[in-house]
N, C-alpha and C positions, 0 to 999 in steps of 0.2 A: 089235781086228779085229771087224767086224760079221759075226756068224755066221748070224743068222737074223732075218728081218723078217716079222711076221704082221700082216695087215691085215684088219679086219672092218668092213663097212658104211661104207666111206669113199668118197664120191663115187659112182663106178659100179663100185667094187670090192666085191663081195659078201664073198668070203673068199679070201685067198691066203696061202700060206706059202712064203717064199723062203729057201733055204739057200745063202748065199754061200760062195765058196771063197777060199782064199789066192790071191795073185797078181792077175791081170788079169781082172776080171769085166766082161763086155760086155753092155749092154742095148740091144736094137734093137726096132724095131716101126714100123708105119706112122704117119704123122702123125695125131694124134687117137686113137691106140690106148690111151693112158693113161700114157705115160712121165712126163709132168709130174705126173700124179696120184700116181704112185709117189714122186716127189721131194717132193711136198707131204706125203705120209704120213710120210716120213723126217724132214722138217722138223719135224713135230709132236712126235716123240719127242726132238728136239734142242732143243725149247723155243720153237718159233714159236707165235704166237698162234693160238687156235682160233676157228672160226666154225661155228655150228650148221648153216649151209647146206652144210657139207662132208659132213654125214651123208647116207647113201643115202636116197632118198625112201621114206617109209613105215616107216623104222626109228627106234627110240627112242634108240639109242646106237651110237657107233662106238668101237672099241677097236683100238689099235695097240700091238704089243709088239715089242721089239727085244732081241736077246741079243748082248752084246759080250764078247769074250775080252780082259780088261784087264790080265792079269798083266804083259806086257812094259812097260806104260806107267807103272808105279810111282805109282799113284793112291791109295795108302792114305792119304796126307795129306788128300786131298780128302774121303774118306769119314769120317775121324776128325774133321775140322773141322766137317763137317755132321752129325755123329752118326748116320751111316748104317752099316748092316751091310756088311762087305766080303766079296766072293767073287770068285774069279778069273773066273767067268762073271757078268756084271752084267746084270740084267733091268731094262729101262726100259719103263714102260707109260704110255700116255696114253689117257684116256677122255673122250669128249665126248658130252653128252646133248642132246636136242632142244630143251631150254629154254635152251641156250647155256652151261651150266655145264661146266667142264672140271676134271679131276683128273689129277695126275701122280704117278707112283710110281717110286722107285728101290729095287730089291730089296724090293718090297712095302711100303716105307715112304713115306707121303705127303710130297711136296716141293712147293715153289713153283716158278714159272717161272724165277726167277733162278737157283736151284740147278740146275734142269734145263739151262738154257743154259750154265752154267759147266761142267757135266759134258759136255754136247754138244760144246763147243769143244775139250775134251780128247780126245774120241773120234773125231770125224769132221771133216775139212776139206773143205768143199764149194766147188768151183771152178765157178762158173756164168758165164753170159754177163754177168750183172750184176757179178760180182766182178772180171771183167777190167777193168771200168771203174774199179775201185779202184786200178789201176796209176797213175791220174792223181792219186791222193790223196797228199799229202805225208806224212801219218802212216803210211800203208801202205808207202810207199817206204822210210821210215826203219825200219819194223819188219822189212822184208826185209833191210836191211843189218845190223841188230842180230842177226837170227837167224843169218845166215851168219857174222858176226863173233863169235858165241857171247857176246853181251853180256848175256844174260838176268840172271845173278846181279848183275853190276855195275849194270845198269839198275834192277833191283828195289831195290838199296841206294840208288841215286841218288834214285829216286822217293820212297822213305820219307823221305830227308833233305830233299827238295824240299817235300814236304807239311808237314814240321815247320817248315821255313823260312817257308813261306807262313802257317802258323798263328801263328808268333811275329811275323811282319811285320804281320799283322792286329791282334794284341794291341797292338803298338807304336802303330799308327795309331789304334786306339781310345783308347789312353791319351793320345796327343797331342791328339785331339779333345776328350777329357774335360778335359784340362788347359786347353785354350783356352776351353772353355765355363765352367769354374770361374773362370778368371781374369777373364772378362768380368763375372761376377756377384759376384766376391770382395768388392769394396768394399761393395756393397749388402748382402751377407750379413753382413759384419762389423757394419754399422750395425744391422741387424735383431737380430743376436745380442746386441749390447751393450744394446739396448733391453730385451730379455727378461731379460738378466742383471741389469740395474739394477732391474727390477721385482721381483726376488726372489720369484718365484711359488712358492706352497706349494699342494699338491694340493687340500686341503679347506678352504683359507682362506676362500673365498667364502661357504660355508655359515655359517661362524662369524661372518663380518662381517655377513651379513644378519640373523643373530640379534641381534647387538649393535646394529645399526641399528634394529631393531624395539624393543628395550628403550630405547635413548636417545631415540627419537622419541616414546615414550609414558611418559617417566619420571614426570611429575607424576601422571598418572592411576594408574599402577602403585603409586607411593608412597602415595597417598591410600587406595586400596583395601586394600593390604596392612596399612597402619597401623590402619585401622578394624577389619579382621579380627583383628589382633593384640590390639587394645584389648578387643574383645568377648570374646575367649578368655581374656585374662590380666590386663587392667588395670581393667576395670569393677568397680563396687561394688554387688552382688557380680558377679564374672566368671563366665563359663560354666563354667570349670574348677572354680571354688569351689563353684558350685551342684551340680555333679556329685559333688564331694567330700562336700558336706553330705548329699546323698542317700545316698551309700555309707555314711556314718557313721550315718545315721538307721536303717538296717536291721540294724545290727550286733547289737542286743539280740534280734532275732527269728531270727537265723541258727540258733540251737540248736533251734528248734522245727520247722524245715523245711530240708532240704538245698538246695532250690531257691533259697532266699535266699542261700545260700553261693555258688552258681553265679552269681547276679545280681551279687553283690558283686565277684566276680572279674572279671566282664565290665565292670563300671563302672570298676574299677581299670585295666583295659587301655585303655578309652576315654579315661580321664584321661591315661594315658601318651601315647597317640597324639595327643590334642589338644595336649598340652604340646609334643610334637615339632613339630606343625604351627604352633603359636604361635611357637616359636623360629625356624622357617623364615620366617614372615611378618615377624618382628622383624629377621632378618638381611637379607632383601630390602629392607625399609624403610630400614635403615641404609645399605645399599650403593647404593640407587637414588638417584642425584642427577642433576639436569639439568646436562649438560656440553656446551655449544654447541661448544667447540673439538674435543672428542673426536667429537661427532656429525659435524662437518664433515670430520674426518680419515677417518672410516669411509665417509662418502658419496663422498669423493674417491677413496679406495682402491678401492671397488667399481666406480666409474666407470672407473678406470684398467684394471681387469681386463676389464670389459665392452668397452672400446675395443680392447684387444689381441685379444680373442676375435673381434670383428667384423673387425678388420684382417686376421687370419689365417684368417677364415672357419671358425672352430671354435666349440664350445659349452661347453668346460670348461677348467679350469686344467691338467688332466692332458694334454690335447691340446697346450696351449701348451708344457708341459714337454717333450713329445715333439718338437715343432718345434725347441725350443732344443737338444736332444740331437742332432738330425739336422744342424742348422747347425754345431754343434761338430765333429761327425764329418766333415762336408763340408770344413770348413776344415783339419782335421787331414789329411784325404786329399789336399787340395790341396798341403799342405806335403810329403807323401811322394811325390806324383806325379813330381816332377822326378827324385828318386832312382831310382824304378822305370823311368822313361824312359831314364835314363843306363845302367842295368843291362841293360835289354832291347836298347838300341842296340848296346852292346858285344857282347852275345850274338849279335845278328843279324849283326854284322860277322864274327864267328868262324864262324857257320854258313854265311854266304855264301862265305867263303874255302874252307871244307871242301867246299861244294857245287861251287864252281868247279874244285877239284882233281879231284873225281869226274867232273864234266862234261868236263874236259879229257882225262881218261883215256878216257872214252867216245868223245870226238871223235877221239882218237889211234887207237883201235882201229878206228873206222870208216874213217879215212883210210888206214890200213894195208891194209884189206880191199877198199876200192873198186877199185883196179886189178885185183885178182884176180877180183872179181865181174864187172867189165867184160869181162875176157879170157874167163872161163868162159862167160858169156852169149853172147859172140860165137861161141864154139865150138859151143854148143848151138843157136844160131840157124842156123848152117851145117848142123847135123844135122837141122833141120826145114825144109830147103829155103829158107832165107833167108840165102844166103851173103854178100850185100852189106849186110845189116842190121847195125847197131851200136847198142849202148846206152852212153850217156855219163852218168856220175853226177857232178853238180856239188855240191860241199860248200862252204858259206860259213859263217863264224862270225857269230853275232848281234852287233849293235853294242853297245858300251859294257858289256861283261860282262853282257849281258841273258841271263836264264835262263828256260827254260820246262820243262814236265814231261818233255821228252825230252832236255834238255841245252842246249848252246850252238850246235847246228848247224842250219842251214837246208839241206835236201837237195832236189835237183831231178833227176828222171830225164828225160834228153833222148834222143830216138830219131831214127835215120836209117834209112829202109827201103831206100834205093838208093844205089849208089856215086855219090859226088860230091854227094849231097844234104846240105844243112845240117842240123845237129842242131836239133830243135825239141821243144816239149812233146809228150808222147806223144799227148795228145788231139787234137792238130792234124794229125798226120801218119800215125798208125797206123790201118789198116783193122780191121774186126772180126776177120778171119782172122789178121792180124798180131798183134793184141792177144792172141788166144787162144794163139798159138804162143809169144809172149813170156812169157805167164803160165805156160805149161807149162815153159818153160826155167827160169824163176825157181823154181817149185815143185820142179823136179828138183834145183836147186842147194841149196835149203833142206833137202830131204830127206837130203842127205848130211851135214848138220851137226846136224839136230834130229830127235829121235825122233817123227816125225809120226804122227798116228793114221791111220785109213783115209782115203783121198783119193777124193773123188767128183768126176768131171769131167762136168758136165751140158752136153752138146752144145758142148764147147769146140772142136770141129772146124769150127764155123761159118765159112764163107768160104774153105775150103781143099778141094783135091781132087788127084787125080793123084799126082805124085811127092811133093808136099808132104804129102799124106795118108799115104803110105808111110813117110816119115821121122818124122812125128808118131807113127805107130803104133810105130815102133822105140823112140822115147823113152819112150812109155807102157809098153811091154813091159819096158824096162830099169828104169823106176821101180818096176814091180810085182815086181821081184826081191826088194826089201827091204820093200816096203809093200803092203798090200792096196789095190788100185785098182778103183773102180767107174766105168765110163765109159758114158754114154748117147751113142750115135753114130748117124749116118745113113750113115757111110762104110764100104764093104766092106773097104777096106785096113786100117782100125782093127779092125773086127769080126773079121777073120781072125786077129788076134793073141791072141784070147781064150783064157784058161785055163778059163773057164766062160762060156758064151754063153747069155743069157736072152732070150726073145722075149716082148714084150708084145703082146697081141692082144685083139680084141673078139669076143664071142659073144652070141647072143640066146637068150632063153628066158623063158617066162611073160610075154610081152609087154614084156619089159625087155631092155636091152642092158647087158652086163657087160664089164668089163675084167679080163683075166687075164694070168698070166705063167707061163712054164714054162722049165725048163732043157732046152736042146737037146742031143741026142746028136750023135755025129760026123756021121752022114749028114744029120741035120736042120740041123746047122750049115752044112754044105756047101750045102744047098739054100737056106738063108736068105741066105747070102752071094751065091749066084748070082742070087737074086731082087733083092738090092740092086744087083747089077751090071747086070741087064738087064730087070728087071720079072718079073711072074708067068709061070709056065710056061717056065722057062729051058731052053735047048737043052742037049744033051750037051756041046757045045763050051763053053758058059758054065759048066756044072758042072765041067768039067776046069779051066777058068780059076780057078774058086773054089778047087778043091783046090790048085792051084799057088800061089795067093795065100796059102793057109793054111800051106803048106810052106816058104815063103820066110822 
C-alpha cells in the first residue's frame, strides 16, 4: 500500500507531501491543475525514464520519495535476490539533477532502473487511458486469463522449460550448420592434412637445414682453409705448437732465478693445450667436410618444400605449420563426433518438446476451463457498470502442428459486443473510450479476486461516461477498494462522492510563479468540491444538498 508520496521541485510542484489512506483515494482538480504531474512523479519512483526538463525552473534537483507498506505482498524474495535490505515500510527515492543525471534508491541502497521497475510492478498497478488500449493486445488478453485461472506457477515452470527447449534447439541447429560446413570442406581438409603429415615437419628443422646448406655449398673452401690452419698448427716443420713447446723448454733453466718465468712457462703450457684442441677441431672439420652433390640437392629440396608449405598456408615458421596440422586433425575428429552429438541432442529435443507440450496442454486446459466463468463474470460486472447488453467473448484456438511459443499452444482473442444483437468483433473495432474504461475496470475487479494485487491507480478511467454509468462505476470502485488500496483520478462527482479520502489538486501563485499543490479535504470541503463538480463554482444550497445526498448513497 502506498502510504506517503513526497514531491520536491518537480514540474510546477515545489513541495508536497501526500498521506494516502486505505480504501478509495479520490484525486480531483480542474483541468491543468497538475493531476497529470502527480502521475508523472509517481511514475518516476516506479522506474519511468527521467528528463531534466521535469525539474522546476531555477532548481538544481528534484527529489521524489514514496513510502510503501509491503508486508502483505510477500516481497522478501525480491529484496534477497537484489541484495537489498528489507523492511515492512519500503522507501523508494528518485533524484534527478539539472544535468540530466538520475539516481534511484530502495531503502537507501542505490539501484538501477530495471530493479526499480521490477519492484514498481509489484507495488502499484496503474490503469490509465493508454493501458485500456492494451485490451487489444493478445499477450495482455492471455495474461488476464492466466491471472484469473491462477496459472502463475505452471506458466513460470513452462517458460523455464520453453527457454531451455529454445536453447537446445539453437545448439542443435548450430551443430547441424557446423556439420554441413565441415562436410563441404572435409575432402579438401583431408588432402591438406595428408600433405602436412607426409612432409613430417619438425619445429627447428629449417634452421638446421640452412646451416647444412651453408656448409655443403662451401665445402671445398672450408676444407682448404681448415686443413691449412691444421697444418700450420701441427704438421709444419717446425709447427707452431712445436715452436711454442721449444720456447717453453728453453726457459726451464732460468725458472729458478725468477718466479715470473715460472708463470710464463705455465701460460705457454696452457696455450699449447688450447692450440692442440683447436688443431684437433680443424683436423676433424677437414676430415668431415666433403663435397656431396646429392646431399646438397636433398637439403635444397627439403628447404624449398618447407618454404612452399609456409607460403601456401601464409605462415612464416614450421611451428605455425604444425599448429595448422593439429587444427585440421581436431577439425576432422570433430566432424566424426558431430553426428553423434546431433543424434543425442535430437533425442533430447524430442523429449523436451513432449514434456513442454504436456505442460502447454495443461495450461491450455486450465484456460479453457476458466474462460466460460470469465465471460459470465465479466457480463455480470458489465451490467453493474451500466452496460447490460454488452458481452465479452473469448475465443481460444490451438496453434497449428504442435507449434509452441513462450505462452504455450494457445491463440487467444477477446471479442466484444456492446449492444444487443450486435456481432462480436475485435475490441478495437467496436468499443468506445468509455466502454474500454469500464471493461478494463471489470477485468481488474475479476483479477483482484484471484491475485493479491498491489495498490491500483485509475488515471481518469472514467473518460466517456456520465450519469447512471458513472454511479455504477463508482460502486464497483468502492467494492474493489474494500480489499485493495485504490487511487482514482476523476472528473466525475458520482465517483468522487465514494471517496474514503478525497484529495484536491489546485494551483496557487507566489513570487511571480505558479505552483501546483494538493490537499486532503475534510467533510465539508469534500461536499463543496463535489458540488462544484456538479454545477461549477459558487454552488447553491440546493446543489450542496445534492452533493451530500450523492455522498450518502
